[in-house]
C-alpha positions in Angstrom: -0.1 0.1 -0.1 2.7 2.7 0.9 4.3 1.8 -2.7 1.2 2.8 -4.5 1.5 5.4 -7.3 1.5 9.0 -6.4 -1.4 9.8 -8.6 -3.1 6.6 -7.3 -2.6 7.9 -3.8 -4.0 11.4 -4.6 -7.3 9.6 -6.0 -7.7 7.6 -2.6 -7.2 10.6 -0.7 -9.4 12.6 -2.3 -12.4 10.6 -1.9 -11.2 10.8 2.0 -11.3 14.6 2.0 -13.8 14.9 4.7 -12.4 12.2 7.0 -9.9 14.5 9.2 -8.7 11.6 11.5 -7.7 9.2 8.6 -6.0 11.8 6.6 -4.2 12.7 9.5 -3.0 9.4 10.4 -1.7 9.0 6.7 1.0 12.1 7.1 2.8 9.5 9.3 3.4 6.9 7.1 6.1 8.0 5.0 7.2 11.2 2.6 5.3 10.3 -0.5 2.2 10.1 1.5 2.6 13.3 3.5 3.3 15.1 0.3 0.2 13.5 -1.1 -2.2 14.2 1.8 -0.7 18.0 2.7 -2.3 19.7 -0.6 -5.7 18.0 0.3 -5.7 19.0 3.9 -4.6 22.4 2.9 -7.1 23.0 0.5 -9.7 23.8 3.5 -7.7 23.7 6.6 -10.2 25.3 8.8 -12.7 22.4 7.5 -11.8 20.0 10.1 -13.0 19.2 13.7 -9.9 20.7 15.5 -10.0 23.0 18.9 -7.9 25.6 17.4 -7.8 27.2 20.9 -5.6 24.2 22.1 -3.8 23.9 18.7 -1.2 26.0 17.9 0.0 24.4 14.5 -2.2 26.5 12.3 -1.3 29.7 14.2 2.5 29.2 14.0 2.2 28.0 10.4 0.4 31.4 9.5 2.8 33.7 11.5 5.8 32.3 9.9 4.7 33.6 6.8 5.0 37.1 8.0 7.9 39.4 7.0 10.8 39.8 9.5 9.8 43.7 10.0 6.2 42.8 10.5 7.2 39.8 13.1 9.6 42.3 15.2 6.6 45.0 15.3 4.1 42.4 16.7 6.6 40.8 19.0 7.2 44.2 20.4 3.4 44.5 20.8 3.8 41.3 23.0 2.3 38.8 20.3 3.6 35.7 19.7 5.2 35.0 16.6 6.6 31.8 15.4 10.1 31.9 14.0 10.3 28.3 12.8 10.9 27.2 9.3 8.1 25.1 7.1 8.4 22.2 5.6 6.1 23.0 2.7 4.6 26.2 1.5 1.2 25.4 2.9 -0.6 28.4 1.9 -0.1 27.5 -1.8 -2.6 24.8 -1.3 -5.1 26.7 0.0 -8.5 27.6 -1.5 -10.9 28.8 1.7 -11.0 31.5 4.2 -13.2 31.2 7.1 -13.2 34.2 8.9 -14.5 32.9 12.0 -12.5 30.3 12.7 -9.1 32.5 11.6 -10.4 34.8 14.4 -10.1 31.8 16.6 -7.0 30.9 15.8 -5.5 34.6 15.9 -6.8 34.6 19.4 -4.0 32.4 20.5 -1.4 35.2 19.7 -2.8 37.6 22.3 -6.2 38.3 24.4 -6.0 41.9 24.0 -8.3 43.5 21.3 -6.0 45.9 19.8 -3.5 43.2 19.3 -5.9 41.0 17.7 -6.9 43.7 15.5 -3.1 44.2 14.4 -3.0 40.4 13.7 -6.3 40.1 11.9 -5.0 42.9 9.2 -1.7 41.3 8.8 -3.1 37.6 8.5 -6.0 38.5 6.1 -3.9 40.7 3.8 -1.3 37.7 4.0 -4.1 34.9 3.3 -5.3 37.1 0.3 -2.1 37.7 -1.3 -0.4 34.0 -1.1 -3.7 31.8 -1.6 -3.6 31.3 -5.6 -7.2 31.4 -5.6 -10.0 31.4 -3.3 -12.9 28.9 -3.8 -14.6 28.6 -0.4 -15.4 32.2 2.1 -17.0 32.6 5.3 -17.1 36.0 6.0 -19.4 35.9 8.9 -18.1 38.2 11.6 -15.4 40.4 9.4 -16.0 41.7 6.1 -13.2 44.3 5.4 -11.1 41.3 3.5 -13.2 41.9 0.4 -11.9 45.1 0.0 -8.1 44.4 -0.1 -6.4 45.3 -3.1 -6.0 41.6 -4.3 -9.3 40.5 -3.6 -10.6 41.1 -7.2 -8.5 38.5 -8.6 -8.1 36.1 -6.0 -12.2 35.7 -5.4 -13.4 35.9 -8.8 -13.1 32.4 -9.1 -15.5 32.0 -5.8 -17.8 28.9 -5.7 -18.8 28.9 -2.3 -19.9 31.8 0.3 -21.0 31.8 3.8 -22.4 35.2 5.0 -24.7 36.9 7.5 -27.1 39.7 7.3 -25.6 41.9 9.5 -22.9 42.8 7.0 -23.2 46.5 5.4 -24.5 46.1 2.0 -21.6 47.5 0.4 -19.6 44.7 0.9 -22.2 42.5 -0.6 -22.1 44.9 -3.7 -18.2 44.6 -3.9 -18.7 40.7 -3.9 -21.6 40.9 -6.4 -19.3 42.5 -8.9 -16.3 40.3 -8.3 -18.0 37.0 -7.9 -20.3 35.9 -10.4 -20.2 32.4 -10.4 -20.9 31.4 -6.9 -22.5 27.8 -6.9 -23.2 27.6 -3.2 -24.8 30.3 -1.1 -25.4 29.6 2.5 -26.9 33.3 4.1 -27.4 33.4 8.0 -30.3 35.7 8.6 -29.7 37.9 11.5 -31.4 40.9 10.2 -35.0 41.6 11.0 -35.2 43.8 7.7 -34.4 43.1 4.2 -30.4 43.6 3.3 -30.3 44.8 0.0 -27.1 43.6 -0.6 -27.9 39.9 -0.5 -30.4 40.7 -3.1 -27.9 42.1 -5.4 -25.4 39.2 -4.7 -28.1 36.6 -5.3 -29.1 38.7 -8.9 -25.6 38.9 -10.2 -25.0 34.9 -10.0 -24.7 33.0 -13.1 -24.8 29.4 -11.6 -26.3 29.0 -8.3 -27.0 25.1 -7.8 -27.2 25.5 -3.8 -29.3 28.1 -1.9 -29.5 28.0 1.9 -31.2 30.2 4.5 -31.4 29.8 8.0 -32.6 32.3 10.5 -30.9 33.1 13.8 -32.6 36.0 15.4 -31.4 36.7 19.3 -34.1 38.9 19.9 -36.5 36.9 22.0 -39.7 38.9 21.0 -38.2 38.9 17.4 -41.9 38.0 16.0 -42.9 41.6 17.1 -40.1 43.2 15.6 -39.8 41.3 12.3 -40.4 43.2 9.0 -39.5 41.3 5.7 -36.1 40.5 5.3 -37.1 37.7 2.8 -39.5 38.6 -0.2 -37.0 40.4 -2.3 -34.4 37.8 -1.7 -36.6 35.0 -2.6 -38.3 36.8 -5.5 -34.7 37.5 -7.5 -33.8 33.6 -6.4 -36.5 32.6 -8.8 -34.3 33.5 -11.7 -32.2 31.0 -11.1 -34.8 28.2 -11.4 -32.7 26.7 -14.5 -29.8 25.9 -12.4 -30.8 25.9 -8.5 -31.0 22.1 -7.7 -30.9 22.1 -3.9 -33.2 24.5 -1.5 -32.5 24.5 2.1 -34.6 26.9 4.3 -34.5 27.2 7.8 -37.0 29.7 9.3 -37.1 30.8 12.9 -41.1 30.9 13.7 -43.0 31.2 16.9 -45.9 28.3 17.0 -48.3 30.7 18.6 -48.0 33.3 16.3 -47.1 31.7 12.8 -50.7 32.1 11.3 -50.2 35.9 11.3 -47.3 35.7 9.2 -47.4 35.8 5.1 -45.2 33.0 3.8 -46.2 33.5 0.4 -42.9 34.6 -0.5 -41.3 30.8 0.2 -44.4 29.2 -1.2 -44.1 31.2 -4.8 -40.4 30.7 -4.9 -41.0 26.7 -4.2 -43.7 26.7 -6.9 -41.0 28.0 -9.3 -38.3 25.9 -8.6 -39.2 23.1 -10.8 -35.3 21.8 -11.3 -34.9 20.8 -7.6 -33.0 17.4 -6.6 -32.9 18.2 -3.0 -35.6 20.0 -0.7 -35.0 20.8 2.8 -37.6 22.8 4.6 -38.0 23.6 8.3 -40.7 26.3 7.8 -44.3 26.7 8.3 -44.8 27.0 4.5 -46.9 23.9 4.3 -49.1 24.5 7.4 -51.2 27.3 6.7 -53.5 25.0 4.5 -53.7 27.6 1.8 -56.3 26.6 -0.9 -54.3 28.6 -3.7 -51.0 26.9 -2.9 -52.4 23.6 -2.9 -53.9 24.0 -6.1 -50.9 25.7 -7.8 -49.0 22.3 -6.2 -51.2 20.1 -8.4 -49.9 21.8 -11.5 -46.2 21.8 -10.8 -44.1 18.7 -11.5 -40.9 18.4 -9.7 -39.6 15.5 -12.0 -36.2 15.7 -10.8 -36.4 15.3 -7.0 -34.5 12.8 -5.2 -34.5 13.8 -1.6 -37.4 15.6 0.4 -36.6 16.5 3.9 -39.7 18.7 5.7 -40.4 19.5 9.0 -44.2 19.3 9.0 -46.4 19.2 6.1 -49.8 18.4 5.0 -50.5 14.9 3.4 -52.2 16.1 0.7 -49.5 18.6 0.0 -46.8 16.2 -0.1 -48.8 13.8 -2.2 -49.0 16.7 -5.0 -45.2 17.3 -4.6 -44.1 13.5 -5.2 -46.9 12.4 -7.6 -44.3 13.2 -10.5 -41.2 12.6 -8.5 -40.2 9.3 -10.1 -36.3 9.8 -9.3 -37.2 10.1 -5.3 -34.8 8.3 -3.4 -35.9 9.8 0.1 -39.1 11.0 1.7 -38.2 12.7 5.4 -41.1 14.0 7.2 -40.9 14.9 10.8 -45.0 15.4 11.2 -47.6 15.1 9.0 -50.6 17.4 9.4 -54.2 16.6 7.8 -57.6 17.8 7.8 -59.4 15.3 10.1 -62.7 15.1 7.8 -60.3 14.2 4.8 -57.7 11.9 6.8 -59.0 8.6 5.5 -59.0 9.7 1.6 -55.8 11.8 1.8 -53.6 9.2 3.5 -55.1 6.5 1.1 -54.2 8.8 -2.0 -50.6 9.2 -0.6 -50.0 5.5 -0.1 -51.4 5.1 -3.9 -49.2 7.7 -5.2 -45.8 6.5 -3.4 -47.0 2.9 -4.6 -47.4 4.1 -8.4 -44.6 6.6 -8.8 -41.6 6.1 -6.5 -40.1 2.7 -7.2 -36.3 3.9 -6.1 -37.3 5.1 -2.7 -34.9 4.1 -0.3 -35.8 6.2 2.7 -39.7 6.5 3.7 -41.7 8.1 5.9 -45.5 7.4 6.0 -48.4 8.3 8.3 -49.7 5.4 10.2 -51.8 3.1 8.2 -55.8 2.5 9.1 -57.4 -1.1 8.9 -59.0 -0.4 5.8 -55.9 0.5 4.1 -54.2 -2.8 4.6 -54.3 -3.5 1.0 -52.7 -0.3 -0.3 -50.2 -0.4 2.2 -49.2 -3.9 0.9 -49.2 -2.7 -2.4 -46.8 0.0 -1.7 -44.1 -2.2 0.3 -44.4 -4.9 -2.5 -43.6 -2.0 -5.2 -40.9 -0.2 -3.2 -38.2 -3.0 -3.4 -35.3 -0.5 -3.1 -36.7 0.4 0.8 -33.9 0.3 3.0 -35.7 2.3 6.2 -39.4 2.5 6.6 -40.7 5.4 9.4 -44.3 4.8 10.2 -45.5 8.3 12.0 -48.0 8.1 15.2 -51.6 9.5 14.3 -54.2 10.5 16.3 -56.6 9.2 14.0 -56.0 5.5 15.2 -58.1 4.6 18.0 -56.5 2.6 20.7 -57.1 -1.2 21.6 -55.8 -2.5 18.1 -52.2 -1.9 18.8 -51.5 -5.8 18.8 -53.3 -6.7 15.9 -51.5 -4.0 13.9 -48.4 -5.6 14.8 -49.4 -9.0 13.7 -50.5 -7.5 10.3 -47.5 -5.5 10.0 -45.2 -8.5 11.1 -46.8 -10.9 8.6 -46.9 -8.3 5.4 -43.0 -7.3 6.1 -42.3 -11.2 6.1 -44.4 -11.5 2.8 -43.6 -8.6 0.6 -41.0 -6.4 2.1 -37.9 -5.5 0.3 -34.9 -7.6 1.0 -32.8 -4.1 1.3 -35.0 -2.9 4.1 -32.5 -2.5 7.3 -34.4 -0.4 9.6 -37.9 0.1 10.9 -39.4 2.5 13.2 -42.4 1.7 14.9 -44.9 4.2 16.2 -47.2 3.8 19.3 -50.2 2.5 17.2 -48.2 -0.5 17.1 -47.3 -3.3 19.5 -45.9 -6.8 18.9 -46.6 -9.5 21.3 -43.7 -11.7 22.0 -45.0 -14.7 20.3 -45.2 -12.2 17.0 -41.8 -10.9 17.4 -40.3 -14.3 17.8 -42.3 -15.6 14.9 -41.1 -12.5 12.8 -37.3 -12.9 13.9 -37.2 -16.6 12.7 -38.7 -15.6 9.4 -36.6 -12.7 8.9 -33.4 -15.1 9.1 -31.3 -15.2 5.9 -31.9 -11.6 5.4 -29.5 -8.9 6.3 -29.6 -8.0 10.3 -32.5 -5.3 10.8 -32.5 -2.5 13.2 -35.9 -1.7 15.0 -36.7 1.8 16.9 -40.0 1.5 19.1 -41.7 4.3 20.1 -43.2 3.0 22.8 -40.5 1.7 24.6 -42.0 1.4 28.0 -44.0 -1.4 26.7 -41.2 -3.6 25.9 -38.8 -2.4 28.7 -41.4 -3.5 31.4 -41.0 -7.5 30.5 -37.7 -9.0 30.6 -38.8 -11.7 28.3 -38.7 -9.0 25.4 -35.1 -8.1 26.4 -33.9 -11.6 26.2 -35.7 -12.3 23.1 -33.9 -9.2 21.5 -30.4 -10.5 22.9 -30.8 -13.8 21.6 -31.6 -12.6 18.0 -28.9 -10.0 18.1 -26.4 -12.9 19.0 -28.0 -15.0 16.0 -27.3 -11.7 13.8 -31.0 -11.5 12.7 -31.2 -7.8 14.8 -28.6 -5.4 14.4 -29.8 -2.8 16.9 -32.7 -2.6 19.2 -33.6 1.1 19.8 -36.0 1.2 23.1 
């Protein structure tokens, strides 16, 4: 292994670029391995899970690049500066700047605010001069770096930007003119009103593929102070419908007042983004039972959708979204909302839609079936033969008293038609298994891959040692991988 061709090693290490523990261990194998790993580690050196307050190596590497005059000046100010020589030209490999983490590293040199300011000026200037091109930039916290003389040349190739909305718009205007090929934009929204700089930044881009918006308001009474930081940003985002394929939205909202806020900006944007592959939404966009929005969803085809992850959604609306999603691999829903009068028809239609359209589905969340939906649920399992995880969600529409009958039915139908790829089950309170039913199920599951089962109603299985002994027995026999109680 240590004699592998250097090009082959590089390709292997590229695949491991997110595994910092393994990559750092590779440094110690030999010189060839070290020379091959260093450029990969230093592409995004701030990316790895390191406690920089206790690790001085990055600080000493950065300060080693400073000129002797600057080192002498900073030393006189009482700032610790490294005089060590470097084995590699590390910054020549660097393609990222993360202001927050770099500021943490800089604080190693001195705890005094003025000294940290002096270091920041020198280190930022050093990075923007030494790094050949910046692909990844996180400017949450300090923004002046975009006005350094070399910024235009270094940042024009930027492909990923993380920023917050407290930044003065003029810095966004500068970025918008320099960087127009950003593919991933992550906006941390801390502003209760619109920042017109982010609008220009989004508008000027030519190839946005990933957009993430996260609210992080510190005010406890943000709901009363909230103006509209959203509408203009999401309106301009619609212009990128051709390229945008990953939409990740996390809005901060108050459960008590969400019906009082107009979320049409998000609904309108979502309806336009027809090329999405990944949809992640934690927001009350699907909770206001807007008839107009539901009708519009019926007309939109999200044919490229592969992953849907939503906090809460109405069953009818999610059915509209997945009905033409023939590529769907994951449907993750934390909770289903429903109209009680229409629950039976809406949930039945949901089962049929999954059954008829989602043949590739691997991870599936479904509402708990009713007794008169057994046939449709069985058809769903029979058609979804790529299924690896099945998550049945508890619903208050189920009347108590039939939990063991549901357990008998589910164990039988899983043995009869479930995918041999099935690896994990999450069982709601509405379903309980008798000891005999479980033993029969495990016996018949033998020969398949080991399964993990999570029981929401864990008290039922913990109160009887017989269940624990049964689980232990089939773990030893490798029928069960894990039981979560």
